[in-house]
N, C-alpha and C positions, 0 to 999 in steps of 0.2 A: 527169891531174890536173885536179882539179875546179876549177871557176869560177863564181863566183856569177851572173855575167853570161848563162852558160849555163843554167840553171835558170830563170831569170828569163824566159828567149826560150822556154821550153818551156813554162813556166807561162802565159804570154800566149794561146799556141796551145791549151791545153788551158780556158781560160777564155773564150775566143771560142767553142768547142766547146760548153760548159757553156751559154752564152747563146744561141748556137742551138738547141739542145736545149730549153729553155725558151719560147724563140719558138715553136717548131714544138708545144710543149705547148699555149700559151696558143691557136695557131689550129685545131689538131687536136682539141684536146679539147671546144672551144666548138662544131663543126660538127655532130655530131650532138646537142647540146644544142639548138641553134637549131632543127633539126629538130623534137626534140620540142616545144620552145617553142611552134612555129608552130600545134601541134593543140590547145593547152590554151586556156583562156579566159584573156582578159588579167586581169592583178592577181590572178590565183587563186593559193592559197598553192604548188599545184604550178608554176605559171609563174613565181614566184620562185625556187623549187628549181631549176628549169631555167635560169635566168640566174645564179645563184650557186654552182650545185655545182662548177663547176671551181677555185673559189679556193682551198679547202684544199691541191689538190694544188699549183697554179701556187704558192702561199705556200711548201710544203715544198719543192719543188724549187728554187725561189728562193733559201731560207736554208740549203740543204744545199748548192747548188752556186756560186751566183753570190753574191760579196759585195758588188758594184757597186748602190748605190741609182738609178742613171740608168736602169736597166733596166726599172721599175716604170711609167713612160708608156708605153712601147712594148710592154710586156706587158698593159697594160690597152686599148689600141689593137687588138693583135691579137684579143685576147680578145672586143671588141665585132664586129671585122671577121668573126670566125668565127660567130658570132651571125647575123650579117647573113647571110653566103654560106649557113648552114644554113636560116635562115628563106626563103630562095630558092630552094634546090636542089629541093625538091620539084615546083615549078610549072615549074622547067625540064626537069625530067624528065618531066612528066606532058602537056607537050605546048607547050612553049614555041616551038618551032621550026615546028608544025605551022599553019596557016593555015585 
């Protein structure tokens, strides 16, 4: 027999999965963009593209899969963290541990 509470519990689990997917996309898509941004002249058109290129992808995922508005601030924060990580990775790879 179908019960409404059972479907709500399943949807909450699916919602958490979609929110996790959104957060992973926010962080993961901005790491390579941060690596690219690091090599560009600051405030050039390409630099702005490197910073803002992930926004259409993240908005599309959020609108298609996540209905909650509270995810926007952590999504933006993770995108910034991804940019910062991407900006620091090349110097860590090139010899951050070498003296």
